[in-house]
C-alpha positions as CSV (number, residue, x, y, z in Angstrom):
1,M,84.6,189.0,-58.1
2,R,83.1,192.1,-59.4
3,T,85.8,194.4,-60.7
4,L,85.5,198.2,-60.9
5,T,84.1,198.4,-64.8
6,D,81.2,196.3,-63.0
7,V,80.2,199.3,-60.6
8,D,78.8,203.0,-61.3
9,F,80.7,205.1,-59.0
10,L,79.5,208.3,-60.1
11,G,78.7,210.5,-57.0
12,K,79.2,207.8,-54.7
13,S,81.2,207.7,-51.5
14,V,83.9,204.7,-51.7
15,I,85.6,203.0,-48.8
16,L,89.1,201.8,-50.5
17,R,91.0,199.4,-48.9
18,C,94.8,199.9,-49.9
19,D,98.1,198.5,-48.9
20,L,100.3,201.4,-48.1
21,N,102.6,199.4,-45.7
22,V,105.8,201.1,-47.0
23,P,109.2,200.9,-45.5
24,L,110.2,204.3,-43.6
25,D,113.4,205.6,-42.3
26,G,112.2,208.1,-39.7
27,N,109.4,209.9,-41.9
28,L,111.4,209.1,-45.2
29,I,109.8,206.5,-47.5
30,T,112.6,204.2,-48.8
31,D,110.4,202.5,-51.3
32,D,107.2,203.8,-52.6
33,G,106.2,200.7,-54.9
34,R,103.2,200.0,-52.9
35,I,101.9,203.6,-53.0
36,K,102.4,203.7,-56.7
37,A,100.6,200.3,-57.1
38,S,97.6,201.7,-55.6
39,I,97.5,204.8,-57.7
40,P,95.5,203.1,-61.0
41,T,92.5,202.3,-58.5
42,I,92.4,205.4,-57.0
43,Q,92.6,207.5,-60.4
44,Y,90.1,205.2,-61.7
45,L,87.7,205.9,-58.9
46,L,88.2,209.9,-59.2
47,D,87.8,209.9,-62.7
48,A,84.4,207.8,-62.1
49,G,83.6,210.6,-60.0
50,A,83.6,209.0,-56.6
51,K,84.3,210.5,-53.3
52,I,87.3,208.1,-51.4
53,T,88.0,207.1,-48.0
54,I,91.1,205.4,-47.7
55,L,91.8,202.5,-45.1
56,A,95.3,201.2,-44.8
57,H,97.8,199.9,-42.2
58,L,101.7,200.5,-41.5
59,G,103.8,198.0,-39.5
60,R,102.5,196.4,-36.3
61,P,101.8,199.0,-33.6
62,K,100.6,197.4,-30.4
63,N,99.0,200.4,-28.1
64,G,96.9,202.8,-30.1
65,Y,98.6,205.6,-31.8
66,E,102.3,205.5,-32.3
67,E,104.0,208.1,-34.1
68,I,106.6,205.9,-36.0
69,Y,103.5,204.1,-37.5
70,S,101.6,207.1,-38.6
71,L,100.4,207.3,-42.3
72,A,101.2,211.0,-42.6
73,P,104.1,210.5,-44.7
74,V,102.2,208.1,-46.9
75,A,99.4,210.6,-47.2
76,N,101.8,213.3,-48.2
77,R,103.5,211.0,-50.9
78,L,100.0,210.0,-52.1
79,S,99.1,213.5,-52.5
80,E,102.4,214.4,-54.3
81,L,101.7,211.5,-56.9
82,L,98.1,212.2,-57.4
83,N,98.6,215.9,-57.5
84,E,95.4,216.1,-55.2
85,P,95.0,216.8,-51.6
86,V,94.9,213.9,-49.2
87,E,93.2,214.5,-45.8
88,L,94.5,212.6,-43.0
89,A,92.0,211.9,-40.2
90,K,93.5,211.1,-36.7
91,D,90.2,209.3,-35.7
92,L,86.8,208.1,-36.8
93,R,85.5,211.5,-35.2
94,D,87.5,213.3,-38.1
95,L,86.1,211.3,-40.9
96,S,83.6,213.1,-43.1
97,T,80.4,211.3,-44.2
98,S,79.3,214.2,-46.5
99,S,79.5,213.8,-50.1
100,S,80.0,217.4,-50.4
101,K,83.3,217.6,-48.5
102,V,86.1,219.9,-49.6
103,H,88.7,217.2,-50.5
104,R,88.2,214.1,-52.8
105,I,90.1,212.0,-50.8
106,Q,90.5,211.4,-47.1
107,M,92.4,209.0,-45.3
108,L,92.0,207.3,-41.8
109,E,95.1,207.0,-39.6
110,N,96.9,203.7,-39.7
111,I,93.7,201.2,-39.2
112,R,95.9,199.0,-36.8
113,F,95.7,201.7,-34.3
114,F,92.4,200.4,-33.7
115,S,92.6,197.3,-31.7
116,Q,89.2,196.1,-33.1
117,E,90.8,195.9,-36.4
118,T,92.9,192.8,-35.6
119,S,90.8,191.5,-32.8
120,K,90.4,187.9,-32.6
121,D,87.0,188.3,-31.5
122,E,84.6,188.2,-34.6
123,H,81.8,190.2,-33.0
124,E,84.2,192.9,-31.9
125,R,85.6,193.0,-35.5
126,L,82.1,193.1,-36.8
127,I,81.1,196.3,-34.6
128,F,84.1,198.0,-35.8
129,A,83.3,197.3,-39.4
130,K,79.9,198.6,-39.1
131,Q,81.1,201.9,-37.7
132,L,83.4,202.1,-40.7
133,A,80.6,201.3,-43.2
134,E,79.1,204.5,-42.2
135,F,81.7,206.2,-44.2
136,G,80.7,204.9,-47.8
137,E,78.3,203.4,-50.0
138,L,80.5,201.0,-51.8
139,Y,83.5,199.2,-50.8
140,V,86.6,198.4,-52.9
141,G,89.3,196.0,-51.9
142,D,92.7,196.7,-53.4
143,G,95.2,196.0,-50.5
144,F,96.3,192.6,-51.6
145,G,99.2,192.5,-49.2
146,A,96.5,192.2,-46.3
147,V,93.9,189.6,-48.0
148,H,95.3,186.9,-45.9
149,R,94.3,188.4,-42.8
150,K,90.9,188.1,-41.5
151,H,90.6,191.9,-40.2
152,A,87.6,194.0,-39.8
153,S,88.8,196.3,-43.0
154,V,89.7,193.3,-44.9
155,Y,87.0,190.6,-44.2
156,E,83.8,191.9,-42.5
157,L,83.6,195.3,-44.1
158,P,83.3,194.2,-47.5
159,K,80.4,191.9,-46.6
160,L,78.4,194.9,-45.3
161,L,78.6,197.0,-48.4
162,P,78.3,196.5,-52.3
163,N,81.7,195.6,-53.2
164,A,84.5,195.3,-55.9
165,A,88.0,194.5,-56.5
166,G,90.2,197.1,-57.5
167,I,92.9,196.9,-60.3
168,L,95.6,195.8,-58.1
169,I,93.8,192.8,-56.5
170,S,92.3,191.7,-60.0
171,A,96.0,191.7,-61.4
172,E,97.4,189.8,-58.6
173,V,95.2,187.1,-58.8
174,E,95.3,186.8,-62.4
175,V,99.1,186.6,-62.2
176,L,98.9,184.0,-59.3
177,K,96.5,181.9,-61.5
178,K,99.4,181.7,-64.1
179,L,101.7,180.6,-61.2
180,T,99.1,177.6,-60.2
181,V,96.9,176.7,-63.1
182,N,99.0,175.0,-66.0
183,P,102.0,177.2,-65.5
184,V,104.3,177.4,-68.9
185,R,107.4,175.0,-68.3
186,P,110.0,174.8,-67.3
187,Y,108.8,176.4,-63.8
188,A,111.1,177.6,-61.4
189,V,110.4,178.9,-57.9
190,V,113.4,180.9,-56.0
191,L,113.0,181.3,-52.2
192,G,115.0,183.2,-49.7
193,G,114.6,185.2,-46.7
194,A,115.2,184.5,-43.1
195,K,113.3,181.5,-41.7
196,V,112.3,178.1,-43.1
197,S,109.1,178.3,-41.0
198,D,107.9,181.3,-43.1
199,K,108.2,179.1,-46.3
200,I,107.8,175.5,-45.5
201,G,104.0,175.4,-46.4
202,V,104.6,176.9,-49.9
203,I,107.7,174.8,-50.4
204,S,105.8,171.5,-49.5
205,N,103.1,172.5,-51.8
206,L,104.9,174.0,-54.9
207,I,107.6,171.1,-54.8
208,E,104.8,168.8,-56.4
209,K,104.3,171.4,-59.1
210,V,107.7,173.0,-60.2
211,D,110.7,171.6,-62.2
212,L,113.2,173.6,-60.3
213,L,113.5,175.2,-56.8
214,A,116.2,177.3,-55.5
215,I,117.0,178.1,-51.8
216,G,119.0,181.2,-50.7
217,G,118.7,183.4,-47.7
218,G,119.1,182.5,-44.1
219,M,116.6,179.8,-44.6
220,V,119.1,177.9,-46.6
221,F,121.1,177.0,-43.4
222,T,118.4,174.8,-42.3
223,F,118.9,172.8,-45.6
224,I,122.6,172.7,-45.3
225,R,122.3,171.6,-41.5
226,A,119.7,168.7,-42.9
227,L,122.4,167.5,-45.3
228,G,124.8,167.0,-42.3
229,H,127.2,170.1,-42.6
230,E,128.4,172.3,-40.0
231,I,127.0,175.9,-40.3
232,G,128.6,177.8,-37.5
233,K,126.8,180.7,-36.2
234,S,124.4,180.7,-39.1
235,M,120.7,181.1,-38.3
236,V,118.6,177.8,-38.5
237,D,115.3,176.4,-37.6
238,L,116.2,173.3,-35.7
239,D,112.5,172.1,-35.4
240,L,112.4,172.0,-39.0
241,I,115.4,169.7,-39.8
242,E,113.2,166.5,-40.2
243,N,110.8,168.2,-42.3
244,V,113.5,169.9,-44.8
245,K,114.9,166.3,-44.8
246,V,111.4,164.9,-46.2
247,L,111.3,167.7,-48.7
248,I,114.9,167.0,-50.0
249,K,113.9,163.4,-50.5
250,R,110.5,164.2,-52.0
251,A,112.2,166.6,-54.5
252,E,114.5,163.6,-55.7
253,E,111.7,161.2,-55.9
254,L,109.9,163.9,-58.2
255,N,113.0,164.5,-60.2
256,V,112.6,168.4,-59.1
257,K,115.9,170.0,-59.6
258,L,116.8,171.5,-56.1
259,L,119.5,174.2,-56.0
260,L,121.2,174.5,-52.6
261,P,124.6,176.8,-52.5
262,I,128.0,175.0,-53.0
263,D,129.8,178.0,-51.5
264,V,128.6,180.7,-49.1
265,V,129.8,184.4,-48.0
266,V,130.4,184.4,-44.2
267,A,131.4,186.8,-41.4
268,P,131.9,186.8,-37.7
269,M,129.0,189.1,-37.1
270,F,125.8,190.5,-38.5
271,S,127.2,193.7,-39.4
272,K,127.7,195.8,-42.5
273,D,131.2,196.4,-41.8
274,A,132.0,192.5,-41.0
275,P,134.8,191.4,-43.0
276,A,133.3,188.9,-45.4
277,T,134.7,185.6,-46.6
278,V,133.8,182.9,-49.2
279,V,133.9,179.5,-48.1
280,A,132.7,176.1,-49.4
281,V,129.3,175.3,-48.0
282,N,131.0,172.0,-46.0
283,K,133.6,174.4,-44.5
284,I,131.6,177.0,-42.7
285,P,133.9,177.8,-39.5
286,A,132.5,177.7,-36.3
287,D,133.0,181.1,-35.4
288,Q,131.4,182.4,-38.6
289,M,127.8,183.1,-40.1
290,G,126.5,182.8,-43.6
291,L,125.2,185.8,-44.8
292,D,124.8,185.3,-48.7
293,I,125.2,182.7,-51.3
294,G,128.4,182.6,-52.6
295,P,129.5,183.9,-56.1
296,E,129.9,180.4,-57.5
297,S,126.3,179.3,-56.2
298,A,125.0,182.8,-57.6
299,N,126.2,182.0,-61.0
300,A,124.8,178.5,-61.0
301,Y,121.6,179.6,-59.9
302,A,121.5,182.5,-62.9
303,L,122.5,179.9,-65.1
304,A,119.7,177.2,-64.4
305,L,117.0,180.0,-64.5
306,Q,117.9,181.2,-67.9
307,D,115.8,178.9,-69.8
308,C,112.9,178.7,-67.5
309,E,109.5,180.0,-68.8
310,T,107.9,180.5,-65.7
311,V,109.6,181.9,-62.2
312,F,108.3,182.9,-58.9
313,W,110.8,184.7,-56.7
314,N,110.5,185.6,-53.0
315,G,113.0,186.6,-50.7
316,P,116.5,187.7,-51.3
317,M,119.5,185.5,-51.3
318,G,121.4,187.2,-48.6
319,V,121.5,190.3,-46.5
320,F,121.2,192.5,-49.5
321,E,121.2,195.7,-47.5
322,F,124.9,195.2,-46.7
323,P,126.9,195.6,-49.8
324,A,129.3,192.9,-48.9
325,F,126.6,190.5,-48.8
326,A,124.4,191.5,-51.8
327,N,125.9,189.8,-54.5
328,G,124.0,186.7,-54.6
329,T,120.8,188.7,-54.6
330,K,121.8,190.9,-57.3
331,T,122.9,188.3,-59.5
332,V,119.9,186.2,-59.2
333,A,117.8,189.6,-60.1
334,Q,119.9,190.1,-62.9
335,A,119.4,186.8,-64.3
336,L,115.6,187.1,-63.8
337,S,115.6,190.7,-65.4
338,E,117.0,188.9,-68.5
339,I,114.8,185.8,-69.2
340,S,112.7,185.6,-72.0
341,G,109.8,183.8,-69.7
342,F,107.4,185.3,-67.4
343,C,109.1,186.4,-63.9
344,V,106.9,187.4,-60.7
345,V,108.9,188.9,-58.0
346,G,106.9,188.4,-54.8
347,G,107.2,190.0,-51.4
348,G,108.2,193.4,-50.0
349,D,111.9,192.4,-49.4
350,S,112.3,191.2,-52.8
351,A,110.8,194.3,-54.5
352,A,113.0,196.4,-52.0
353,A,116.1,194.5,-52.9
354,I,115.7,195.1,-56.7
355,R,114.8,198.7,-56.5
356,T,117.7,199.3,-54.1
357,M,120.1,197.6,-56.6
358,G,118.9,200.0,-59.5
359,F,116.8,197.6,-61.2
360,S,113.2,199.1,-62.7
361,D,110.0,197.3,-62.1
362,Q,109.8,197.1,-66.0
363,Q,112.7,194.6,-66.2
364,F,110.5,192.1,-64.7
365,G,107.2,190.4,-65.8
366,Y,105.4,191.4,-62.5
367,I,106.3,192.9,-59.3
368,S,103.8,191.6,-56.5
369,T,103.0,193.8,-53.5
370,G,101.8,190.7,-51.4
371,G,104.5,188.8,-49.8
372,G,102.5,186.7,-47.2
373,A,99.6,186.8,-49.3
374,S,101.1,185.7,-52.4
375,L,102.9,182.7,-50.4
376,E,99.5,181.8,-48.8
377,Y,97.8,181.7,-52.1
378,L,100.6,179.5,-53.5
379,E,100.4,177.2,-50.7
380,G,96.7,176.6,-51.4
381,K,95.2,178.5,-48.4
382,P,91.8,180.2,-48.8
383,L,92.4,184.1,-48.2
384,P,89.9,185.7,-46.1
385,G,89.9,189.1,-48.1
386,L,89.3,187.3,-51.3
387,I,86.7,185.2,-50.0
388,A,85.0,188.6,-48.7
389,L,85.2,190.0,-52.2
390,E,83.5,186.9,-53.8
391,S,80.6,187.0,-51.5
């Protein structure tokens, strides 16, 4: 892939694809990590004398413009961080193609407001990409969180213009190579989150490469059920029980240390105010649901991770948004912030969790911006957005 240093941007109009898909509470951005991660590339382009048109998405709107998915709060925050006006265009007609426009940065409203962006019809996506290409002489791809999507602004558009990878994508790929090409050992992967179905592919691929695999979050209850234990009202992927049994057996065959909880925190309902109880993993009451790994398990995970030289963590250990069910995630985060090895925190939920709990990004080796993209890379899948930048 070409990088920014391979291109002369002086006086050029650049289309920049960013990942600015941040969590919002109304109009309030609750975690601006992805916006901050885009700043180095934007600043580089400005310093190099470019005019920038930013394309980005937010959430998954279904019917054109929806105010709750507007990029207006993002444009405002970006303007604050850059100390530079960011002009938000509601439609392609509102974008400027003039190199003499007043502002150096313009941003198109949520690219997913345009149905052609995510169309399954390649021809429809290509037509839209050609319309977008009119607003730039060069394309820079820096939205790593979207490179696993075959969308018009990610896949078709970079093929129509001279292109380069931004600082963020270059850094993400370099980090992921450290996790896949001769990682320094012991190598551990910590996976949490809601569903096994979201992670089954990456588990199957990584189990052949890691020394330790620690499982938490809602997905752990499918593993617990596969071991023959009752899980009460806990979430479970029943269709994947047999697949999980195969993974457990494969871990034994490969001598991979598979960490599963010995205790869990349960409650009668999914609620911030639900009474929390710690029980042994084989004694989950029928009327309770698991919402976090237990304290003994969290401490065991932390102990096992302390000597690892390479760690990839994707997904919280429990419902970290609720204080009563945040201990597992906090204990693992604390342990990973203290290891001497290289730790990659991957995925929006994991990054949001550490920031919510008061950790700084600098306490970890690298904070990835791309949850799904990182997982698919580690799963060994080709990523359309990277393929386009390599063409």
